[in-house]
C-alpha positions in Angstrom: -8.6 -33.8 17.9 -5.1 -32.3 17.6 -3.7 -35.7 16.6 -6.4 -36.1 13.9 -5.5 -32.8 12.4 -1.9 -33.8 12.2 -2.7 -37.1 10.6 -4.9 -35.5 7.9 -2.6 -32.5 7.5 -5.4 -30.0 8.0 -4.3 -26.6 9.2 -5.2 -25.4 12.6 -7.6 -22.5 13.1 -5.8 -19.3 14.0 -6.5 -18.1 17.5 -8.0 -14.7 18.2 -4.7 -13.4 19.5 -2.9 -14.4 16.3 -5.5 -12.5 14.2 -5.2 -9.5 16.5 -1.4 -9.5 16.1 -1.8 -9.6 12.3 -4.1 -6.6 12.5 -1.7 -4.7 14.6 1.2 -5.4 12.3 -0.7 -4.4 9.2 -1.8 -1.2 10.9 1.8 -0.3 11.9 3.0 -0.9 8.4 0.2 1.4 7.1 1.2 4.1 9.6 4.8 4.0 8.3 3.9 4.4 4.7 1.0 6.9 5.0 3.0 10.1 5.5 5.1 9.4 2.4 1.9 8.7 0.4 0.4 12.0 1.5 3.5 14.0 0.7 4.0 12.5 -2.8 0.3 12.8 -3.5 0.2 16.5 -2.6 3.5 17.5 -4.3 2.8 15.5 -7.5 -0.7 17.0 -7.6 0.6 20.5 -8.0 1.3 20.1 -11.7 -0.5 16.9 -12.5 -3.6 16.7 -10.4 -5.5 14.1 -12.6 -2.5 11.7 -12.5 -2.2 12.2 -8.8 -5.9 11.5 -8.2 -5.7 8.3 -10.3 -2.6 7.1 -8.5 -4.1 8.0 -5.1 -7.3 6.0 -5.8 -5.2 3.1 -7.1 -3.1 3.3 -3.9 -6.1 3.2 -1.7 -7.6 0.2 -3.5 -4.2 -1.5 -3.4 -3.9 -1.0 0.4 -7.4 -2.5 0.9 -6.4 -5.5 -1.2 -3.1 -5.7 0.6 -4.8 -5.7 4.0 -7.3 -8.4 2.9 -4.4 -10.5 1.6 -2.4 -9.9 4.8 -5.2 -11.2 6.9 -5.8 -14.2 4.7 -2.1 -15.0 4.2 -1.6 -14.0 0.5 -0.3 -10.4 0.8 1.2 -8.8 -2.3 2.9 -5.4 -2.4 1.7 -2.2 -4.0 3.9 -0.4 -6.5 1.6 2.6 -6.7 3.8 4.7 -4.4 6.6 4.4 -7.0 4.3 6.0 -9.5 3.6 8.9 -7.1 7.3 9.4 -6.5 7.8 9.6 -10.3 4.9 12.0 -10.7 6.4 14.2 -7.9 9.9 14.1 -9.5 8.5 15.1 -12.9 6.5 18.0 -11.3 9.8 19.1 -9.6 11.6 19.0 -12.9 8.8 21.1 -14.6 8.9 23.6 -11.7 12.6 24.0 -12.1 12.0 24.5 -15.8 14.5 21.8 -16.8 11.8 20.5 -19.2 9.8 22.6 -21.6 6.1 22.6 -20.5 4.9 23.5 -24.0 
């Protein structure tokens, strides 16, 4: 059967250990990013809670789609964390009164 797959160029089925490795890798990547997400979500939510909630929900949906794409082989990155960083920086600038809040 292996020769038949090669002659018709059909992809081989991934083994259970390969799927398990993919799951572990995706979980490790998630564990690396999660503390940063929580920090920026909390700090940005001090002055702009509605923006932080929207970006937080978008980040969660993006991570679910990323995990699904990672398992199927079509993973795309999520840029929502950049929005949370920007929201946090703007909140810090407002707190330091470098920008007028009126």
